[in-house]
Every structure is written in structure tokens, then in C-alpha cells.
C-alpha positions, -999 to +999 in steps of 0.1 A: +407-177-147+400-193-117+361-199-098+365-174-074+371-144-105+342-161-124+327-158-097+328-124-086+326-111-124+293-132-131+276-113-097+285-081-108+272-089-146+235-096-129+241-063-110+246-044-142+216-062-160+194-055-133+207-022-126+201-017-162+168-027-167+154-009-133+166+026-142+155+021-181+119+011-166+121+034-137+094+060-126+110+095-138+091+115-107+071+104-076+045+072-080+013+065-061+007+046-024+034+055+003+062+071-021+053+107-020+054+110+018+085+088+015+100+115-006+089+148+006+100+133+043+139+126+032+139+156+011+132+177+041+143+151+070+106+142+083+088+120+100+070+091+083+039+072+089+045+042+121+070+022+130+095+046+104+123+039+081+152+067+090+177+047+073+155+052+041+153+088+043+190+093+049+201+072+021+173+084-002+185+119+012+221+114+002+210+104-034+186+135-038+221+154-036+226+134-076+199+164-090+223+189-082+195+213-067+167+206-099+140+200-077+120+180-103+146+156-105+146+147-069+120+124-069+138+104-100+173+102-083+153+088-055+138+062-074+173+053-084+184+042-050+158+018-050+168+006-087+205+001-077+194-012-040+172-039-063+200-048-081+225-052-050+199-077-041+200-098-074+243-093-065+240-108-037+213-135-048+237-147-077+269-152-051+241-173-026+227-195-051+266-199-063+278-206-028+248-229-020+257-248-052+292-249-045+287-262-017+267-289-024+285-306-058+319-294-047+343-310-021+362-293+004+395-285-011+386-301-047+393-276-072+357-267-094+361-277-128+351-265-156+317-284-162+310-278-126+320-240-130+293-240-158+271-253-138+273-230-108+273-200-132+246-209-147+223-216-115+232-181-103+225-162-136+191-183-138+183-179-103+191-142-099+176-132-131+149-146-127+141-129-092+151-099-112+120-097-138+099-111-111+063-094-110+065-083-072+100-072-070+104-056-105+076-029-097+094-022-059+127-014-075+117+015-101+099+034-073+113+049-036+096+025-017+113+006+013+113-029+002+141-025-023+165-016+002+146-042+027+154-068+002+189-057+000+199-062+039+179-094+036+203-109+006+232-093+028+221-111+056+216-142+040+249-141+018+265-131+050+255-160+075+266-183+047+301-161+040+308-175+078+301-210+072+321-211+045+348-203+071+337-209+102+369-229+112+388-203+107+400-176+136+383-146+123+352-166+105+325-148+137+335-114+122+307-124+095+285-131+123+291-096+137+286-079+106+250-101+099+241-084+134+248-050+126+232-051+090+204-069+104+202-034+130+207-014+103+172-033+088+152-027+112+153+012+103+143+002+068+120-025+074+110-053+101+107-081+074+141-083+076+146-099+112+122-132+096+159-142+085+163-147+121+152-186+118+171-193+089+204-180+103+206-198+138+197-229+118+231-227+096+247-218+124+231-250+138+239-271+109+280-263+111+278-266+147+262-297+142+271-321+115+246-350+127+216-335+145+186-353+153+151-347+146+148-338+185+175-311+181+158-298+154+126-294+170+145-277+201+165-256+176+132-245+156+112-234+189+151-217+201+148-196+167+111-185+170+121-177+204+152-151+193+129-140+171+106-125+195+129-116+217+147-091+189+114-077+178+092-075+207+124-078+233+145-052+219+131-029+199+094-025+218+104-042+255+136-018+254+117+015+248+095+007+269+115+004+301+135+034+296+096+052+293+089+038+330+128+050+337+120+081+322+084+085+340+098+076+375+124+103+372+101+134+357+073+118+380+091+108+410+121+122+416+111+154+398+138+153+376+135+169+341+122+148+309+150+127+291+173+119+324+153+085+328+159+075+299+196+088+303+203+068+334+185+038+313+210+038+288+239+046+308+230+011+331+221-006+295+256+004+278+273-005+314+254-034+316+263-045+275+298-035+282+305-055+315+288-089+300+312-082+269+343-077+291+327-108+313+329-129+287+361-127+278+376-132+310+354-163+312+364-172+278+324-177+273+323-179+237+287-184+233+279-154+260+303-131+242+287-137+207+248-130+222+263-104+239+283-083+206+254-094+186+231-072+206+252-047+211+254-042+171+219-048+169+213-021+189+236+000+172+217-006+137+186+002+156+200+038+172+190+051+135+158+058+147+173+083+169+173+103+138+133+104+143+139+117+178+161+153+168+142+157+139+106+158+157+123+184+181+120+209+149+086+202+145+088+195+106+058+198+084+051+158+084+064+141+120+038+116+124+030+109+162+052+143+172+079+111+186+100+136+204+096+123+238+097+086+252+065+074+253+052+088+219+083+072+211+068+041+219+035+045+206+051+055+171+072+020+171+048-002+184+025+010+156-003+020+184-025+034+159-027+004+139-042-014+169-038-050+175-054-082+157-064-116+177-034-145+165-042-175+187-074-171+208-099-140+202-132-133+189-154-135+160-165-105+134-202-115+156-189-124+190-208-108+216-192-079+237-203-080+267-175-058+291-144-034+285-119-040+303-081-016+309-051-032+294-026-002+307-025+033+309-013+055+285+007+089+290+013+122+275+042+148+279+030+177+301+048+213+314+068+195+338+054+159+338+038+132+323+004+134+327-024+104+320-039+104+287-066+082+294-064+040+290-055+013+269-084-006+268-104-038+249-137-052+248-145-084+268-161-107+244-189-132+254-177-161+231-142-165+216-121-194+191-087-204+182-073-190+155-097-164+147-094-151+113-125-137+108-126-110+137-132-076+121-168-064+129-165-034+103-199-038+081-176-043+046-158-074+067-183-087+080-204-084+046-174-097+027-170-127+055-206-136+048-203-139+017-169-156+013-178-183+035-218-185+026-227-177+062-264-170+072-266-140+097-269-163+126-241-187+121-210-184+149-176-191+129-161-223+143-126-228+146-128-254+111-142-224+096-118-202+105-090-224+095-111-226+063-111-190+055-073-190+061-062-215+041-086-207+013-084-168+014-060-157+036-034-182+021-045-192-013-059-161-026-034-133-008-003-154-009-004-181-036-026-157-060+009-136-057+031-166-059+015-178-088+015-138-108+051-143-099+061-177-111+030-189-137+015-155-152-010-128-142-042-121-162-042-087-157-035-054-132-073-053-117-078-058-080-084-092-072-089-095-036-124-099-039-119-131-062-141-137-092-135-128-122-109-103-121-065-102-111-066-138-115-031-159-121-033-177-158-009-194-173-014-194-214-017-228-210-054-225-218-067-261-212-054-256-175-062-222-171-100-231-185-106-259-156-097-229-130-117-197-151-134-213-179-133-215-211-105-195-230-109-196-267-122-162-272-105-141-245-117-108-240-099-070-246-096-067-208-073-096-204-055-097-240-055-059-238-040-054-207+001-050-203-006-072-172-012-100-193+019-122-188+019-158-195+047-177-181+034-215-192+042-226-155+078-226-167+094-208-135+077-228-110+086-263-133+121-253-130+121-243-091+100-272-083+126-292-103+155-272-085+136-280-048+135-317-055+172-316-063+185-293-037+167-318-008+182-349-023+217-334-023+213-314+008+188-318+031+201-293+055+204-262+032+176-269+015+156-269+051+170-238+054+159-222+024+128-238+029+124-223+060+132-192+048+108-194+021+080-202+049+088-176+075+088-146+048+056-161+031+031-184+045+043-175+082+035-136+072+003-143+066-006-163+097+009-138+117-005-107+099-037-120+099-049-095+072-085-082+070-101-089+037-109-055+014-071-039+022-069-004+002-046-024-025-027-056-032-002-069-008+023-090-026+051-066-019+047-080+015+060-114+005+090-108-016+114-125+008+093-158+000+099-152-039+135-146-031+138-184-015+125-198-048+145-180-071+174-195-052+154-232-064+150-218-100+189-212-099+193-247-087+170-261-111+197-260-137+214-291-116+183-307-116+180-304-157+214-313-159+211-342-137+174-357-154+170-343-187+208-345-202+227-371-181+230-384-222+255-356-232+286-353-218+294-333-183+296-300-205+275-299-228+245-309-201+257-280-183+256-259-210+221-268-226+204-270-188+219-234-180+205-226-216+168-241-210+168-228-178+175-189-187+149-196-217+126-209-191+123-185-165+143-151-163+137-142-204+101-156-203+098-135-177+117-103-192+098-103-223+060-107-209+065-081-176+086-055-195+055-037-206+037-035-175+069-026-154+081-001-179+074+036-160+097+052-179+072+075-200+045+076-173+039+104-150+000+103-140+013+104-102+033+135-107+002+156-128-025+142-108-009+157-073+004+191-091-036+191-105-052+189-071-028+219-059-029+238-089-072+239-092-072+255-057-079+292-049-054+311-033-041+304+005-064+275+002-075+248+026-076+213+010-089+184+026-078+150+015-079+114+028-066+086+009-031+077+006-034+087-033-047+117-027-026+129-001+010+115-003+020+125-039+005+159-030+026+162+001+056+155-022+043+183-049+046+207-021+074+197-002+098+192-028+089+209-058+076+237-038+044+237-059+018+261-047+034+264-008-002+284+000-024+258+003-028+241+036-033+205+029-052+185+059-055+148+061-085+142+074-072+105+087-050+125+105-069+150+116-082+131+146-047+130+164-033+160+191+001+159+173-014+165+138-035+195+150-006+212+164+011+210+131-022+227+116-018+254+143+017+266+127+028+282+100+037+258+074+056+265+036+038+297+028+006+283+045-006+304+078-020+285+107-055+272+102-082+292+117-084+277+148-100+281+183-097+252+201-070+251+224-040+222+233-060+210+267-093+210+245-078+185+224-047+169+239-045+127+239-069+112+259-094+143+258-127+146+229-112+114+214-145+104+206-180+124+214-213+101+207-244+115+189-274+115+218-308+127+202-324+158+226-350+157+198-346+192+185-366+201+162-350+232+148-316+233+131-289+244+156-259+270+143-227+257+144-210+278+169-236+267+192-230+229+187-189+239+191-196+254+221-214+229+239-187+204+225-163+223+236-175+227+269-163+221+308-194+224+321-207+194+334-245+208+321-231+200+290-221+166+292-238+130+299-226+111+328-215+075+324-220+043+340-183+044+360-195+082+370-173+099+343-186+124+324-182+132+282-197+158+257-218+147+233-235+160+203-269+166+209-282+167+176-273+166+136-292+195+120-269+218+118-269+252+102-243+279+092-252+314+089-239+328+060-229+363+052-233+376+019-211+407+019-182+386+037-189+359+006-188+385-019-162+404-007-133+370-005-143+365-038-161+332-023-193+338-052-184+361-081-206+387-081-228+383-108-238+354-089-247+373-056-284+363-062-276+327-053-257+328-018-278+311+006-289+328+037-278+299+055-260+265+048-286+236+063-276+201+066-281+167+082-243+157+103-240+119+084-219+102+113-233+090+148-197+101+165-173+132+163-140+128+166-112+154+178-107+158+137-146+164+127-144+186+164-114+206+146-130+212+113-162+226+127-138+252+146-127+259+109-159+265+097-174+285+120-145+307+125-130+306+088-155+339+079-152+327+045-113+342+043-097+310+029-112+291-001-118+257+013-119+222-005-124+185-002-106+161-027-132+144-050-119+112-043-128+106-004-154+086+014-191+102+013-193+097+050-161+123+053-183+154+034-200+154+065-235+155+052-226+188+031-226+174-004-250+195-014-226+228-006-199+209-025-193+220-060-169+205-087-139+219-096-122+192-110-108+168-087-112+189-057-149+198-045-155+235-036-173+242-003-197+271-016-227+289+005-248+286-023-290+280-023-293+242-030-304+233-067-331+213-065-329+196-099-296+178-091-308+148-083-269+132-077-236+148-065-215+144-097-242+169-113-228+197-093-206+214-111-190+249-108-187+254-148-161+282-150-132+268-131-136+234-140-135+243-177-104+262-169-088+238-151-092+208-176-085+232-205-055+248-192-042+241-160-043+203-160-013+180-169-025+145-177+002+122-172+005+111-208-022+083-199-030+086-239+001+070-245+022+062-216+035+023-218+026+017-184-006+022-171-014+007-136-042+001-113-045+037-099-041+048-134-067+031-151-090+050-119-078+084-127-086+077-163-121+072-157-124+097-130-106+127-155-134+112-179-164+116-156-151+152-153-149+159-190-185+143-192-197+163-165-186+196-176-196+189-212-232+181-198-232+212-184-222+234-211-242+220-236-271+226-209-260+260-208-261+260-245-223+271-252-214+248-280-183+266-287-168+256-258-181+221-256-167+213-293-132+226-273-137+202-244-149+171-267-117+177-284-098+182-253-109+148-246-101+128-274-067+146-275-056+133-237-080+100-228-071+069-242-089+057-270-087+017-253-106+012-230-087-002-195-117-012-172-153-018-173-158+021-157-144+035-188-175+018-211-200+040-187-180+071-191-175+067-231-214+062-233-217+093-218-195+112-236-209+099-267-245+106-259-229+139-255-212+140-288-247+137-301-263+163-287-232+185-302-243+166-336-212+154-341-232+121-353-197+110-375-178+105-344-206+094-322-211+065-345-176+059-343-175+062-308-203+037-302-188+015-326-159+010-306-178+006-274-200-020-285-167-043-299-154-041-268-185-052-251-194-078-275-161-094-272-163-096-232-199-107-232-184-134-256-160-142-235-185-143-204-209-164-221-183-190-233-174-192-202-208-196-185-216-227-209-187-246-199-189-241-163-229-243-166-237-216-147-239-180-154-203-162-148-196-131-134-232-123-127-226-086-122-201-079-150-232-096-174-254-071-164-236-045-169-227-050-202-259-061-213-275-028-197-250-004-220-255-025-250-294-017-243-286+015-236-264+018-268-298+006-286-318+032-273-294+061-281-285+055-313-323+048-318-329+082-305-309+101-324-321+086-354-290+064-364-314+034-373-291+012-393-267+012-361-295+003-337-306-021-352-272-036-358-271-034-317-305-047-311-292-078-329-265-079-309-281-077-278-308-101-289-281-124-298-261-123-262-296-126-244-304-159-260-269-172-252-274-161-213-310-168-213-303-213-202-281-196-167-305-187-138-288-154-121-290-150-084 
């Protein structure tokens, strides 16, 4: 069998292994984060969040047809699309590694010997399968996200340029360059991360055309590659659209033509110019110009997939982010305008003084006949700036983080060195190298490690090494050893990869440099470019998988390093076999064995069940206000795909500030009637009432919300405040608000049952909790005023407190959602979570909710463990309420349901708290045996955690994780008191002894 056929079979073998792995561990339905939005948008051809992924939508829509009309299987088959795309990535990675290996060890026109074939195939298998089982790539491979297809595009593009290089001397070799250009263009419709391969591609071309380059040429090409990346990312993707927008503005506003006429003229000129350029390059035999022109054309062909979004926006689908139906909206969409800008090379620090505001551009919107002004784009002028500003965000939570992390006091002004230190230690060290080590060294747990400290670290399993960083490792606690993400690779994949990198640089500096360039540009360069703020909503390791892809190439080439250095005394064939086998066990096999349980989602359906729970617990025709990704996107999926509760109107408060989103809320969607909004488009259109600040008018009494709404919507100058520049703006004159309540309306609509008529308040009175009103808040006020209790109003319980607008005392938990009820506030309730609506909460938990198999599921990610705590707290709140009302029979049923569906194993500190309160309720039910068993289990967990923290404190000679220590000691102390209060004296004494022993161990270490 010849080498080519073996190489083909080897690649497809890797594909089969990867595809089988991913399909076996595939999420069976919707996942958390963006997956729900992507699935819903693909199924109904809608417009996702900026900057869009039209190619993903089209491919996923194709795969959805495999469900054969079964809506419950649509998400599964879209997940299969990701699994197969990821397997395709592994296929091309195998061929990339074998191409690089063959080029390095086999001379041109030489027949590949058996021992070389074994080494090359071994390298391909080791590298490709190591990436198959790498943590970050595996995570994205089993869900309907964009990163699987993005990785496939990257793999094809890098393989394609190597294919060109191998045939560059042949007459038709340039077709591979054009193939690369087209795939890269298509990848823009997936994710722009693929563009970061451009510098590596240019260097492959340069080295092929210049076999003996000098360092000056290398530096020159490096800057050319950066410029080329900028031209594609900004010139083609953004500035082409910006130029089209200017043409359209001129044709519409100046010449009086219809909308789109300028875009059409620009398209004709652009196409004509490209055709002329191609023809000129052919006639004049200018090969370089011809390649550039064709490359540009094919990039634009691929980029044209975005036409899907413009076409679908015209249909006004339910999900229609930014409504890119005209060129200015589309420009805002591809520019990611809603995410704002971040300083890169020069800019402000978090505490730089704002001395002025300057206009940076004009914003436009589509009017009835012309484009109209939507205000101006502006930015602050700062009194002091610095080079390389990395600590720039002035959000309070970010400022607090910067100060704590860097040890700054309130007066410190960060210098250039401070910013560089932060970039290297946090942005690079914590938010890139930690992810890198997760993939190739090992991982401690599935906790969020963005804050540093005890959770979310990398961990090798080599205890002496881990102890240097993390402290004594002899008594690891359950939070680590029982966590499914406790993956120990013992540095082996990293070592194999480093061996491969060293071998590659020794044997072929050019190719090694190209792989290194890919590694840097898809890793560290992203860190520098993104300049991310701390405290992100989730870990961001998926952004760096291109870098891990490059390192996997070196893991594969590590086979040659082992062969040459570790097995050089053996015969070449035996050395090749031994090196391949050792590398297989040291990298992919150990990675697969350790990573299978935490990546296996085949028996977990938490996201699906939680999304259905949100909807099914709403009363008919309800309005449900959501806020975050995980209480919105899966809910969108449930409605748009599975058609669950289409009568409920889901309103995302994060988007409610946008005019296009309010437009959608004014239309019927599914079986949900338009929202009760009286606000007109000209009152909330972009650039109008974007934000209205609070100005205290010293009004003593509470003002009816309708009067406040009238003031905020007024066009009368008397109701506005004049700014320094002479412009006039509406303001909020008071925060003391009220909404009069008609008991008859409340009873007739069934908002409050007749038996609770005496609890209805004459008016709802509250204090608005923010210093400004957005147009989203304005629309929400409008709904409250004009709804007349005809439609039930809910807020999800997972959103930040400020989103409740100060209405907390009128929000009653019915499970995952809080219902707005006009009841007289209960002054005995001190905590918001104690305010529950017992009857619907009981029905939801006992009869309505699904629990995602969280009791037994193999896969339990961070969001799922958060949901465990959330559900536990609901049970505790209901159980406490029932016991307070003396309903013992119902209380026992609730307690049994808790034990039936909530995991017995602890997944987080917060579950300790939840279990403690459940145990207290068991004692109140006089279930002493079950209560004692629960206390013992909790105490055992706490003791192991505290023992580990004491070991770490002693090894480091300082108190470790003070907050965790205080938490566990506090609850251990509470357990002592609880058991004593319920006359469990022997148990109480045992717990007290444990408590005192821990106090004695921690006493030598001072607290902060």
C-alpha cells in the first residue's frame, strides 16, 4: 500500500474516532449560553447577535431537516453538525501534521520508507487525537455553537496553503490559493477568528518563493502580513460596507433616489472595478496583481453569505438583532457597535479624569423617505492617558477588581509598567495560560477561575509541583477529587508538544516559524487585541482554540523528537513504533480517559428542562422579562423551535433599550399579542430618549407612574432640561413612584384569587433604584401603566437586582420566575427570597418542572451546578413557607421530592448552605434520622474542605482562602447550634469537637 493511500486512511480513521467520540458525548438538546439563540435562529432563519453567523445558520438549518419533523430532535441534529465539523477539523489536522512531517524528513522525489511512514502516521495520529480530546475543543464540539465550524475553516485553510506549497511549481498550483481565499471568505460568515491565519499563510507563500530569506525580508513580510490582516478585517468587512453606506446616503438624501440605489451603484462600480482589474492583470501578465484581485473577489464571494441576514431582516422575524435591513443598520451590525470600543495602544486608565466629550461621527437611521440623523457618535476626552492601557474600564466592579488584583490604593494612577504587569499576569497568565494548561497539563475543577484564588486552577496531578503553586496536596478535598473536571495529565501532553516544537525548529525553522506564528496570532495576539475586561460572564477559553490547534501540531511532531532522542539506540522501525505508542499514551489516551466524564453530556438535559420550566410556570398570555444569556437563549429555543408556550411574550431587558427590539415587541409573535405599549416609534427611535437622567426636583409625595411617563415622553420644552450646548432633554424628576391599583381589575383578571382580596394594595409604592431611565425602562413603565393587569407580568429570578427597578416587595417567587402582584407588603419579610407565592410554587416544583436529570447526570457543568443550588433554594423556601402555615403533609411531599431530584453529592459551597437549611426543615418535620444523616454528610464534606485549607495554610504559612474558611467554619458552627436546638446532643458534641479542632489549626494565621 502506497504512502498516499495510508495517509488518506489515517486521516479518515481520525475522523471516525473523533466523530464517534463527539456523537457519543453529544448534548441531546439545547445547551446553555449562545446555543439556544443559534438553534432558534437557524431553524427559523432569523438574525443572531452581532456580528452574525449566516453560514452557521444555513448549515445548521440543513442538518435540522434530519429530524424529519420531530421538533424535539432539531437541536440534537444541529449539535451533530458541530460534531461532524469538529471531526472534519481533526481530519485536516492529521493531514496537516503528516504534510509538515513528510516535508521535513522526506526529500523531494524520495520514496517514503516503511519506518518513515510509521513515524509520519504516528505523528498524525498523536497530534490529531490529542486535539480531539483537548478540553476546550471537545467542549465546543458537542453543542451547536460557531466554534466547531470556525475551527474547521481554520483547519482547511492551513491545510490548503500547505497543499499549494507542495504543488507550487506545477502550472495550476494557484488554484489552491484561490480555494483558500474562498474558504476564508466563507469563514467570515462563521467567525472572524479564522482571519488570524493570514500572517501564517503569507509566510508560507514567502518562504516558498524565497528559499533563502534574510532577516530584513522576514521583518518586512511580518509587517506586510499584519497590514494584510487589517485590510481584510477592516477594509473588506467594514470599510466596504461603510463606503456603500455613504453612496446610499448621497443617492437618497442628495439625489432623491430610493433606498438602496446608492448601494446598487456602488456594487456595480465595485464589481466593474474588480472585473477590470482581473482583465488588466491577465492582459498585462501581472501575476501578483491577478492573484490579489482574484483573492479579493473570492473573499467577497464568501462574505456575500451575509446577504441572508439582510434578506431575512426584511421579513421582520421574531429574533432580528439590529434589524440590518438597510445599509446603515447593517454597518452597525458588522461593526459590532453594541459592544463599544476598547483602547489598545494608547488610552485611558480606569481612574483617568474625564474633562470633555468630543463628537467622533454622525449616526443615521432610515426615515420614511430619507436617512435621518440618529444623533452623534461621541467619546470622552481624558485628562491623562497611557501607552498600552489594559486597566481602562471604569465600571465599579472592574475598578474594584483592578485595585484588589494589583494592590492599588484609591489615589494610585496606573503607569505603563502597571498596565504591562497586569497584561502579563492577568490577561495573559490567568486568562490565557491557565486555559492552555487546562488543555495540556490538567484541570482542577469546573469552577470559574477568573478571579484567581482557590477555584478554577490548572492542576497537573504531580503533587510536589502542584504544591508549589497551590499549597499542600496530600488531603485534596471533595470539591476537587469528586469534581468531574478534575483532569490530571501529569504534564505529559505539554512535554510531548515541547519536544515536538524543539525538534521542529531544529529540523525546519521556516515551517516551525509558521506554526509558531499561527500559535501566537491565535493565542497571545488575541489577548492583546481583545484587551478584555475582568469578570466576564463566563470563561473564554473557546476563543483560543486556534492556538491549541497549533500546539497539537507540535504534539504530533513530538513523535519524531522521542524517536530521535529517546529511542535512538533501537532500529528505525522499532524506534518509530515505540515513539508513536509512548506518545499516544502520553497525550491522547490519557486526555480521553481523564476528560470523558466531564465532557459527556449524553444523559444531561438541564438547559432544555430549565428553559421549559421558565415558560411552563407562567400563567396564560404572560409577559416574561429576562436579562441574561442563560435565562433568555434557551427560552428562545423552547418557543421558536419546540413551540412551547407560544402565548408567553419573552422580553429581554438587555435588548429592550434598542428601537429595533421595541419594534418587535409592538408586533404579534407566535401566539402572543403585541405588548401593551402606547409609546410611538418617533418617541423611541435611535437617537431619541436613549437615556434620561434623574434630576431631583425635591418632590415629597409619591407621583403616579402615568404622570412620570407623560413627563418622560413630553415634547414640551417646559418638561425638559436645557444642557450647556442648548439641547433639551427629558429627565426623571423623582424616584418616589406609585401605581394605583383597581381591586376589581385585579380580581377580574385572576391576578389575585378572590380568597386573597383583602391583601390587595390600594397602590403599589416603590423607590426607583437607578439614576437614569433608558428607553427600555421607559417602555417597561409604559407596560406597567397600560397593562391594567390583563397580562400576568413575570421577571426571572436570576437577573441582577437593579433590573427589578425597586419593585422587589411586589415580586413573589413562583419558582424560577418572580410574579408582579399588587399585594400589601408583608413587613415581617426581611429577605426577598422569603417572599413566595406558595400555591403556584408548590404546583411548579411538584407537578410542572423537569429537573434535567441533575440527580444522576454524568455531565454537570458550572451553570448546571448553579441551577442545582437555585432549585434547592426553591425547595427550601417552599418547605419553610408550608411549615410556617402548618401544612405538614405537603411539607413531607416536598421534602421527599427534594431527596428524589436534588443530587446527594455536593457540587459547590453554596450547596452546603442550601443543604443546611433543608436539614433544619427536616428537623422541624421531626424527621430526626434523615436530618442527622444529612448533617453528618454535610459535616464530613466541610471537614474535608477545612482540612485541606488548613494543610495549605500551614504549607504556605499564611491563611489560605480566608473567605472559604470563614464560610465553612460559620456553617459548621451553625450545625452545632442546630443539632443542639433539636436535642441531638451526641451529634452536637461531635460537631463541636470538630469545630474546635479546626479553629485550633487556623488560629496561628492572622486574618485580613
